[in-house]
C-alpha positions as CSV (number, residue, x, y, z in Angstrom):
1,M,109.4,21.2,-52.9
2,S,110.4,17.5,-53.0
3,A,109.1,14.7,-55.8
4,R,108.0,13.1,-52.3
5,T,105.7,16.6,-51.3
6,A,105.2,17.4,-54.8
7,G,103.3,13.8,-55.2
8,R,100.8,12.0,-54.4
9,P,101.6,11.2,-50.6
10,D,102.4,7.4,-49.8
11,R,99.9,5.5,-47.6
12,G,101.5,5.7,-44.4
13,G,103.8,8.0,-44.6
14,Q,101.3,10.8,-44.8
15,P,101.5,13.7,-41.9
16,R,99.3,13.3,-39.4
17,I,96.9,16.0,-38.0
18,R,95.4,16.3,-35.0
19,H,91.5,16.7,-34.9
20,N,91.4,19.5,-37.4
21,D,94.5,21.6,-36.9
22,H,96.2,22.0,-40.4
23,G,98.3,24.2,-39.4
24,P,101.3,22.1,-39.3
25,L,101.3,21.6,-43.2
26,T,102.6,24.8,-45.2
27,P,101.4,24.6,-49.0
28,A,103.6,25.6,-51.6
29,A,103.2,29.0,-52.7
30,L,100.8,29.8,-55.9
31,G,102.9,30.0,-59.1
32,S,106.5,28.0,-57.7
33,W,105.6,24.5,-57.8
34,T,105.1,21.6,-60.3
35,P,102.0,19.9,-59.9
36,T,101.3,16.2,-60.6
37,R,98.0,15.0,-59.6
38,T,94.9,15.3,-61.5
39,V,91.5,16.9,-61.0
40,S,88.3,16.7,-62.5
41,V,86.5,20.0,-62.1
42,V,82.1,18.8,-61.9
43,V,79.8,21.9,-63.1
44,P,76.3,20.8,-62.1
45,A,74.3,22.9,-64.5
46,Y,70.3,23.4,-64.7
47,R,69.4,26.1,-67.4
48,C,71.9,28.4,-66.9
49,Q,73.8,28.7,-70.2
50,E,74.9,32.6,-69.6
51,T,76.2,31.8,-66.6
52,L,77.9,28.8,-67.5
53,D,79.7,30.3,-70.4
54,L,81.2,32.8,-68.2
55,T,82.6,29.7,-65.5
56,L,83.7,27.8,-68.5
57,A,85.6,31.1,-69.8
58,A,86.9,31.1,-66.3
59,L,88.6,28.0,-66.0
60,A,90.1,27.9,-69.4
61,A,92.2,30.4,-68.2
62,Q,93.1,28.6,-64.9
63,S,97.0,28.7,-63.8
64,Y,96.6,24.7,-62.8
65,P,98.0,23.1,-66.0
66,A,95.5,21.9,-68.5
67,H,96.9,18.6,-69.2
68,L,96.1,17.7,-65.5
69,T,92.5,19.0,-65.8
70,E,89.2,17.8,-67.3
71,V,85.5,19.9,-66.6
72,I,82.9,17.9,-66.7
73,V,79.3,19.9,-67.0
74,V,76.5,17.9,-66.0
75,D,73.5,18.8,-67.6
76,D,70.6,18.8,-65.2
77,G,67.9,19.0,-67.8
78,G,65.0,21.2,-67.4
79,G,65.1,22.9,-70.9
80,P,67.3,23.4,-73.8
81,P,70.3,21.3,-73.7
82,L,73.3,22.8,-72.4
83,R,76.8,23.3,-75.1
84,I,80.2,24.0,-74.6
85,G,80.7,28.4,-75.1
86,E,83.4,29.2,-77.4
87,I,85.7,29.7,-74.7
88,A,86.4,26.6,-72.3
89,P,89.1,24.6,-71.1
90,E,90.7,22.0,-73.9
91,R,89.1,19.1,-72.1
92,T,85.4,19.8,-71.3
93,R,82.7,17.9,-72.0
94,I,79.2,17.5,-71.1
95,V,77.4,14.2,-69.7
96,P,73.2,14.4,-68.7
97,S,72.3,13.9,-65.6
98,R,71.4,10.0,-65.1
99,P,68.2,9.0,-65.1
100,G,66.0,8.4,-62.1
101,G,66.6,11.7,-60.2
102,W,67.5,15.4,-60.2
103,G,68.8,18.4,-58.3
104,R,72.1,19.2,-57.6
105,A,73.2,16.3,-55.5
106,W,71.7,13.8,-58.3
107,A,73.8,15.7,-61.1
108,C,76.7,16.1,-58.6
109,Q,77.3,12.4,-58.5
110,T,76.4,12.1,-62.0
111,G,79.8,13.9,-62.4
112,A,81.7,12.1,-60.0
113,D,80.6,8.7,-61.3
114,A,82.0,9.9,-64.6
115,A,85.2,11.6,-63.3
116,E,88.8,10.3,-64.2
117,G,90.5,12.9,-61.8
118,E,92.3,11.9,-58.7
119,V,90.9,14.6,-57.3
120,I,87.0,16.4,-57.6
121,H,86.3,19.5,-57.6
122,W,83.0,20.8,-57.3
123,L,82.4,24.4,-58.8
124,D,79.1,25.5,-59.6
125,A,77.8,27.1,-63.2
126,D,77.4,30.2,-61.7
127,M,80.8,30.7,-60.5
128,V,83.9,32.6,-61.6
129,P,87.4,31.6,-60.3
130,F,90.7,33.6,-60.1
131,R,93.1,32.4,-62.0
132,E,94.8,30.6,-59.3
133,H,91.7,29.1,-57.6
134,V,92.3,25.1,-58.8
135,E,95.8,25.5,-58.2
136,A,95.1,27.1,-54.6
137,Q,93.3,24.6,-53.9
138,L,95.2,21.4,-55.7
139,R,98.4,22.1,-53.5
140,W,96.8,20.7,-50.4
141,H,96.0,17.7,-52.0
142,H,99.4,16.8,-52.9
143,L,100.5,16.9,-49.1
144,A,97.9,14.4,-47.7
145,D,94.8,11.8,-49.1
146,Y,92.6,13.0,-46.5
147,L,92.2,16.9,-47.1
148,V,88.7,18.5,-48.2
149,V,89.6,21.9,-49.4
150,L,87.3,24.9,-49.6
151,G,87.8,27.8,-51.7
152,S,86.6,31.6,-50.9
153,L,83.6,32.9,-52.5
154,R,82.3,36.6,-52.7
155,F,78.5,37.2,-53.3
156,T,77.7,39.9,-56.4
157,D,74.9,41.2,-57.6
158,V,74.3,41.3,-61.0
159,S,70.9,42.5,-61.6
160,A,72.4,45.2,-63.4
161,G,73.5,42.5,-66.4
162,L,76.8,40.2,-67.0
163,P,80.0,40.7,-68.5
164,S,80.4,38.7,-71.8
165,A,82.4,35.4,-71.4
166,A,85.9,37.1,-73.4
167,E,85.4,39.9,-70.6
168,V,85.4,37.3,-68.2
169,H,88.5,35.3,-69.7
170,D,90.8,38.5,-70.0
171,A,90.2,39.5,-66.2
172,V,90.8,36.1,-65.2
173,A,93.7,35.4,-67.3
174,H,95.4,39.0,-66.7
175,G,94.3,39.0,-62.7
176,R,92.0,41.6,-63.0
177,V,88.9,40.4,-61.7
178,D,88.4,42.8,-58.8
179,E,88.1,45.5,-61.8
180,L,85.2,43.4,-63.0
181,F,83.9,42.6,-59.8
182,P,84.8,45.3,-57.3
183,P,85.1,44.1,-54.2
184,E,83.2,46.9,-53.1
185,T,79.8,45.7,-55.0
186,T,80.1,42.1,-53.3
187,E,79.1,40.4,-50.0
188,P,80.9,37.9,-48.4
189,H,79.9,34.5,-47.2
190,G,78.7,36.1,-44.0
191,W,78.2,33.2,-41.5
192,V,81.4,31.1,-43.0
193,E,83.4,34.2,-42.5
194,E,82.2,34.0,-38.9
195,F,82.6,30.2,-38.2
196,L,86.3,30.7,-39.9
197,A,87.3,34.0,-37.9
198,R,85.6,31.9,-34.8
199,T,87.4,29.0,-35.0
200,D,90.8,30.2,-36.5
201,D,90.2,28.9,-39.8
202,L,88.6,25.8,-38.5
203,R,92.4,24.7,-36.9
204,A,90.0,25.0,-33.5
205,S,86.8,23.1,-34.8
206,P,88.1,19.4,-33.7
207,V,84.7,17.5,-34.8
208,D,82.5,20.3,-36.5
209,A,84.6,21.8,-39.1
210,Y,82.1,20.0,-41.8
211,N,79.6,22.7,-41.1
212,V,81.3,24.8,-43.6
213,H,81.8,22.5,-46.4
214,C,80.0,24.2,-49.5
215,G,79.9,22.6,-52.3
216,A,79.5,25.7,-54.6
217,T,83.1,25.6,-54.3
218,A,85.5,22.7,-52.5
219,S,87.4,19.7,-53.6
220,V,87.8,16.0,-52.3
221,P,90.1,13.0,-53.3
222,A,88.2,10.7,-55.0
223,A,89.0,7.8,-52.9
224,L,87.7,9.5,-50.2
225,L,84.5,10.9,-51.7
226,R,84.0,7.2,-52.9
227,A,84.7,6.2,-49.0
228,A,82.2,8.4,-47.5
229,G,79.4,6.7,-50.2
230,G,79.3,10.1,-52.7
231,M,76.1,12.3,-52.6
232,D,73.3,11.4,-50.6
233,T,70.9,12.1,-54.0
234,S,67.7,11.8,-52.0
235,L,68.7,15.5,-51.2
236,V,68.0,18.5,-52.7
237,L,69.3,21.2,-50.3
238,G,71.4,20.7,-47.3
239,E,73.9,18.3,-49.2
240,D,76.7,19.9,-48.6
241,T,76.3,19.7,-45.4
242,E,75.5,15.5,-45.1
243,L,78.4,15.0,-47.3
244,G,81.0,17.1,-45.0
245,Y,79.8,15.2,-42.3
246,R,80.0,11.8,-43.9
247,L,83.4,12.7,-45.1
248,A,84.1,14.0,-41.2
249,Q,83.4,10.5,-40.6
250,Q,86.0,9.2,-43.0
251,G,88.8,11.1,-41.3
252,A,88.5,14.4,-43.4
253,V,90.4,17.7,-42.7
254,F,88.6,20.6,-43.6
255,V,91.0,23.1,-44.7
256,P,89.8,26.6,-46.0
257,D,92.2,28.8,-48.1
258,A,91.9,32.6,-48.8
259,E,93.7,32.4,-51.8
260,A,91.4,29.9,-53.9
261,R,89.4,32.8,-54.7
262,S,86.2,33.3,-56.4
263,R,82.9,35.2,-57.4
264,H,79.6,34.1,-57.1
265,L,77.0,35.6,-59.5
266,G,74.2,36.7,-57.2
267,L,72.9,36.9,-53.9
268,H,73.4,33.6,-51.3
269,T,69.7,31.9,-50.8
270,V,70.3,31.4,-47.2
271,G,71.4,35.4,-47.0
272,T,67.6,36.1,-48.9
273,R,65.5,33.4,-47.5
274,E,66.9,32.2,-44.2
275,A,64.0,31.0,-42.5
276,E,62.2,29.2,-45.5
277,V,65.9,27.1,-46.1
278,K,66.5,26.2,-42.3
279,R,62.7,25.3,-42.4
280,H,63.3,22.6,-45.0
281,N,67.0,22.0,-43.8
282,W,67.1,21.5,-40.7
283,P,64.8,18.1,-40.0
284,L,66.3,16.3,-42.6
285,L,69.8,17.2,-41.5
286,A,68.6,15.5,-38.1
287,E,67.8,12.4,-39.6
288,R,70.7,12.4,-40.9
289,V,73.8,14.3,-38.9
290,P,73.7,13.3,-35.4
291,E,76.5,16.0,-34.6
292,L,73.9,18.6,-34.6
293,R,72.5,17.1,-31.2
294,W,71.1,20.7,-30.3
295,L,68.4,19.0,-33.5
296,R,67.8,16.0,-31.8
297,T,65.7,17.3,-28.7
298,H,63.0,14.5,-28.8
299,P,63.5,11.9,-25.6
300,S,62.7,8.6,-27.8
301,R,62.4,8.9,-31.5
302,R,65.0,6.7,-33.7
303,R,66.4,8.2,-36.3
304,L,68.0,7.4,-39.4
305,V,72.1,7.5,-38.9
306,P,72.2,6.8,-35.0
307,Y,74.7,8.5,-32.8
308,V,76.1,5.6,-31.1
309,D,76.1,2.2,-32.4
310,V,76.5,-0.4,-29.7
311,V,79.0,-3.7,-31.3
312,V,77.6,-6.6,-29.1
313,D,79.7,-10.1,-29.7
314,V,76.9,-12.7,-29.2
315,A,79.1,-15.6,-30.3
316,G,79.0,-18.5,-27.2
317,A,77.5,-16.3,-24.7
318,R,74.0,-16.9,-23.0
319,Y,71.1,-15.3,-24.2
320,E,70.4,-14.0,-20.8
321,D,73.4,-12.1,-20.9
322,V,72.9,-10.7,-24.5
323,L,69.4,-9.9,-23.5
324,A,70.7,-7.9,-20.2
325,T,73.0,-5.9,-22.1
326,V,71.2,-5.3,-25.3
327,D,67.9,-4.4,-22.9
328,G,69.6,-1.9,-21.2
329,V,71.0,-0.4,-24.3
330,L,68.1,0.3,-25.7
331,A,66.7,1.5,-22.6
332,S,69.3,4.4,-22.3
333,T,68.2,7.6,-21.8
334,L,70.7,8.5,-25.0
335,P,67.8,7.8,-27.8
336,D,69.6,7.5,-31.0
337,V,71.2,4.3,-30.5
338,A,71.8,1.2,-32.7
339,V,72.7,-2.0,-31.5
340,T,74.4,-4.5,-34.1
341,L,74.6,-8.0,-33.0
342,V,77.9,-10.2,-34.4
343,G,77.3,-13.7,-34.3
344,P,77.6,-17.0,-36.4
345,W,74.0,-16.3,-37.7
346,S,74.2,-18.0,-41.3
347,A,74.9,-20.9,-39.1
348,L,71.1,-20.7,-38.0
349,T,69.5,-23.3,-40.8
350,P,66.0,-24.2,-41.0
351,E,67.2,-28.1,-40.6
352,R,64.9,-30.2,-38.2
353,R,66.5,-30.2,-34.8
354,S,65.8,-31.1,-31.5
355,P,64.6,-28.0,-29.5
356,L,65.6,-28.3,-26.2
357,D,69.1,-29.7,-26.8
358,D,69.8,-27.4,-29.6
359,P,73.2,-26.1,-29.3
360,L,72.8,-23.1,-31.1
361,L,69.4,-22.6,-28.8
362,D,70.8,-19.3,-27.3
363,L,71.5,-17.6,-30.7
364,R,68.1,-18.7,-31.9
365,L,66.7,-17.1,-28.8
366,V,68.8,-14.0,-29.2
367,R,67.5,-13.6,-33.3
368,G,63.9,-14.6,-32.4
369,T,63.9,-11.9,-29.6
370,Y,65.3,-8.8,-31.6
371,E,64.7,-9.4,-35.0
372,H,61.8,-7.3,-35.2
373,D,63.4,-4.6,-33.4
374,G,64.3,-1.9,-36.1
375,R,67.2,-0.5,-34.0
376,I,68.8,-4.1,-33.9
377,S,71.1,-5.6,-36.8
378,F,73.1,-9.0,-37.2
379,T,76.0,-9.4,-38.7
380,E,79.0,-11.7,-38.9
381,D,81.6,-8.9,-39.5
382,P,80.7,-5.6,-38.3
383,G,83.4,-3.8,-40.1
384,G,86.3,-1.7,-38.7
385,D,83.7,1.2,-37.8
386,S,80.4,2.1,-38.1
387,A,80.2,5.2,-39.9
388,P,78.4,7.2,-40.7
389,A,77.5,7.1,-36.7
390,M,79.6,9.2,-34.9
391,F,80.6,6.4,-32.0
392,R,80.9,2.6,-31.6
393,L,81.1,1.3,-28.2
394,R,82.3,-2.1,-27.9
395,L,80.0,-4.0,-25.0
396,P,80.8,-7.1,-24.0
397,A,77.9,-9.2,-23.7
398,G,76.4,-9.6,-20.1
399,W,77.9,-5.9,-19.1
400,V,74.9,-3.5,-18.5
401,P,75.2,0.4,-19.2
402,G,73.2,2.5,-16.3
403,P,70.3,4.5,-17.6
404,D,72.2,7.6,-18.2
405,G,75.7,5.8,-18.3
406,L,76.1,6.1,-22.0
407,R,74.7,9.9,-22.8
408,R,77.2,10.5,-19.7
409,L,80.0,8.4,-21.1
410,T,79.7,10.2,-25.1
411,A,79.7,13.4,-23.4
412,D,82.9,13.1,-21.7
413,A,84.4,12.1,-25.0
414,D,83.2,15.0,-26.7
415,A,84.6,16.9,-23.7
416,D,88.4,16.9,-25.7
417,C,86.8,15.2,-28.4
418,A,88.8,11.7,-27.4
419,G,89.3,8.8,-30.3
420,L,89.0,6.6,-27.9
421,V,87.9,6.0,-24.4
422,S,88.8,2.4,-22.8
423,V,86.5,1.6,-20.2
424,V,87.4,-0.8,-17.4
425,L,84.7,-3.4,-16.5
426,E,86.5,-6.3,-14.6
427,G,90.6,-6.0,-13.9
428,H,90.6,-8.3,-11.1
429,D,91.4,-12.1,-12.5
430,E,91.3,-10.9,-16.3
431,L,91.0,-7.7,-17.9
432,V,87.4,-6.6,-19.6
433,S,87.2,-3.7,-21.0
434,A,84.7,-1.6,-23.2
435,R,85.9,0.2,-26.2
436,L,84.0,3.8,-27.2
437,E,85.5,4.5,-30.7
438,R,85.1,7.8,-32.2
439,T,84.1,6.9,-36.2
440,A,86.3,9.7,-37.5
441,A,89.5,8.7,-35.3
442,M,89.4,5.2,-36.5
443,T,89.0,5.9,-40.0
444,R,92.0,8.2,-39.9
445,A,94.0,5.7,-38.0
446,R,93.3,3.5,-40.8
447,L,94.4,5.7,-43.7
448,L,97.5,6.9,-42.0
449,A,98.9,3.4,-40.2
450,A,102.0,2.0,-41.8
451,E,102.0,-1.7,-42.0
452,G,101.4,-3.9,-38.7
453,E,101.6,-0.8,-36.8
454,D,98.7,-0.4,-34.1
455,L,95.2,1.6,-34.7
456,D,95.2,2.6,-30.9
457,D,98.6,4.4,-31.3
458,V,97.4,6.2,-34.6
459,V,94.4,7.2,-32.8
460,H,96.2,8.6,-29.5
461,Q,98.4,10.8,-32.2
462,T,95.6,12.3,-34.1
463,F,92.6,12.2,-31.5
464,G,93.7,11.0,-28.3
465,T,92.9,8.0,-26.1
466,R,92.5,7.4,-22.4
467,W,91.3,4.8,-19.9
468,T,88.2,5.3,-17.3
469,S,86.5,2.9,-14.8
470,G,83.0,1.4,-15.8
471,D,82.2,2.4,-12.3
472,M,82.0,6.1,-13.2
473,W,79.3,5.2,-15.9
474,D,77.6,3.2,-13.9
475,F,78.4,-0.3,-15.8
476,L,77.1,-3.3,-14.2
477,P,77.3,-7.2,-14.5
478,A,74.3,-8.8,-15.5
479,S,73.2,-10.3,-12.4
480,L,73.9,-6.9,-10.2
481,A,71.8,-4.5,-12.8
482,E,68.3,-3.6,-12.4
483,K,66.2,-5.0,-15.4
484,P,64.4,-1.9,-17.1
485,S,61.0,-1.4,-16.6
486,T,58.3,0.9,-17.9
487,A,58.0,2.3,-14.2
488,R,61.6,2.8,-14.2
489,R,61.6,4.5,-17.6
490,N,58.3,6.3,-16.2
491,A,60.5,8.0,-13.3
492,E,63.4,8.9,-15.2
493,A,61.3,10.5,-18.0
494,A,59.5,12.5,-14.9
495,R,63.1,13.0,-13.4
496,L,63.9,14.5,-17.2
497,R,61.0,16.8,-17.6
498,K,61.4,18.0,-14.0
499,E,64.7,18.9,-14.8
500,T,63.5,20.2,-18.0
501,E,61.2,22.4,-16.4
502,R,64.1,23.5,-13.7
503,W,66.5,24.4,-16.9
504,K,63.3,26.5,-18.8
505,A,62.7,28.0,-15.1
506,E,66.5,28.8,-15.1
507,A,66.2,30.4,-18.8
508,A,62.9,32.3,-17.9
509,R,64.8,34.1,-15.1
510,W,68.0,34.7,-17.0
511,K,65.6,35.9,-20.1
512,A,63.8,38.4,-17.1
513,E,67.6,39.5,-16.0
514,A,68.4,40.1,-19.4
515,A,65.1,42.0,-19.9
516,R,65.8,44.3,-16.7
517,W,69.6,44.8,-18.1
518,K,68.7,45.5,-20.9
519,A,66.1,48.2,-19.5
520,E,68.4,49.4,-17.8
521,A,70.7,49.5,-20.6
522,A,68.1,51.9,-22.4
523,T,67.5,53.7,-19.0
524,R,71.3,54.8,-19.0
525,G,71.6,55.0,-22.6
526,K,68.6,57.9,-21.9
527,D,70.5,59.2,-19.1
528,A,73.4,59.0,-21.3
529,A,72.0,60.9,-24.1
530,E,71.0,63.8,-22.1
531,W,74.6,63.7,-20.5
532,K,75.8,64.1,-23.9
533,A,73.3,66.8,-25.1
534,E,74.4,68.8,-21.9
535,A,78.1,68.4,-22.9
536,T,77.5,69.8,-26.2
537,R,75.8,72.4,-24.5
538,W,78.7,73.2,-22.8
539,R,81.3,72.5,-25.5
540,R,79.5,75.0,-27.6
541,S,79.4,77.5,-24.7
542,A,83.0,77.0,-23.9
543,V,83.4,77.8,-27.5
544,Q,81.3,80.9,-27.0
545,W,83.1,82.2,-23.8
546,R,86.8,81.0,-25.7
547,R,85.6,83.5,-29.1
548,E,84.7,86.4,-26.3
549,L,88.0,85.8,-24.4
550,A,90.1,86.5,-27.8
551,Q,87.9,89.1,-28.2
552,L,88.8,90.8,-25.1
553,R,92.5,89.9,-25.7
554,R,92.4,91.7,-29.0
555,L,90.5,94.7,-27.5
556,R,93.2,95.0,-24.7
557,N,95.9,94.5,-27.4
558,R,94.5,97.0,-29.3
559,W,94.2,99.8,-26.8
560,R,97.9,98.7,-25.2
561,R,99.0,99.8,-28.9
562,R,97.1,102.8,-29.1
563,L,98.4,103.7,-26.0
564,A,102.3,102.8,-26.7
565,E,101.6,105.5,-29.7
566,R,100.9,108.2,-27.7
567,A,102.9,107.8,-25.0
568,P,105.2,111.0,-25.8
569,F,102.5,112.6,-25.6
570,L,101.0,111.5,-22.3
571,R,105.1,111.5,-21.1
572,T,104.5,115.5,-21.6
573,V,101.4,116.1,-20.2
574,R,102.5,113.5,-16.8
575,N,105.9,115.9,-16.9
576,T,103.8,119.2,-17.0
577,L,101.6,118.4,-14.7
578,G,104.0,117.0,-12.4
579,R,106.2,120.1,-12.4
580,P,106.1,122.5,-9.1
581,R,104.1,126.4,-9.9
582,S,106.4,129.2,-9.3
583,T,105.8,132.6,-7.7
584,D,104.8,134.2,-10.0
585,D,101.8,131.5,-11.3
586,R,100.4,131.5,-7.8
């Protein structure tokens, strides 16, 4: 491996991965390369001294260089202070979870804040990583700065007791973990393995690979974690998925590594209390992860994180044009939208002025109209993206989307996971366009672009770009657009209800059809069982007939042998009986 590949990639010189297809990347073979990047293994721990000792013992036997590794155990309280066991990596320290909160996310963020490594490696305090576990994950981080690497784990039942730290260290150091925890006594991370198999190890998962981000064993560049905002410390469950989503919006590519093996000491919480975990997590994830569209079915509720942020530059625009655009967006059938109004808001000072002759009157009217609407925000600098929202729509003031236009446009962009869809609004005298930008595509482009390179060109390489006509999505100039009204919204709601009822009826029909097929299958199954029984009877009869035939053949052969033995005597008898009688005998 070259020094360029082995060391930290240079900005602008990194491999350009399309969507989540990490296939073109080839990591070094384990044990055949020279690492250079530092890693901080962050271990959140809560009242788990016994399993923590085993995790630290396993980390002490890792193949990744010790001088590049630090281990930070975060004591989340709740019992006697945790201590570093007799067998642990040399650079191991315990830090208390910072005041003001509790839980895994809180402890992980405490550890990340204290970490000095270029890469943060999450590892739970009930994990036994194999010898090459850290090395397997870190080799990917030497290839690109925007990879999130996922380790492989299997759950093992430890109800019969745990091994000692010395036994774990010896097993890890000598590659005998499978002897300590035999594979046949463990269970895979079921749904994760199914997801990986279905998506070719996430290569065919363009925008939703974050779903399998599991913090029990995963690693992320520290800079990427900071860009995403760190852990959501308000969550006590589901924080892995939520963080994975925000990392995806920062352009991350998710890479599973089957050689980063580990054993989880104990069964999976979701596996044993799945319904309860979903009941707890789904409402909270629905607020924070707009990609989970199936969790956002309410027709008008506001969400913590919008699906689309519509950015409108109002500087120099007429109030009536801004009003038409913003009201049209807010009346959309896509409910989880937000609007960001960009303008020189700091210029609106409270000094005395002529109300009707104020040169900033339009700006003041816009502010006064929308400053109490929680869906509207005001800024002078919108930044380069709308993370963590999935999309940003840059829409000129004076253009109005149709009631269903935003929903259909975003659905169309999701059909091929396009990074940028440019919508031509006016192309006669001067080109006027709107831009639907996928947040993940824009952030990745900024990570990869060389100095002076057009970001749209990078987006085209990594996600794809295309142009479309505004007519397709019912964009109209304000002068031609119908004003939103309660009647129109009620009519649209009625249409949606009717459509919903139609789909419900269709679903009921298919459910009935499925029940019919199930019943028919049951009948056919019964018939098949009867035919199988009949076939078994015939097979048994055939066997019996073959046995009888064999017995008859044996009898025939026995008689043939006996006839052969008596053949001379029988020939004498035959000759005697066949000889002509003499005169005297008559």
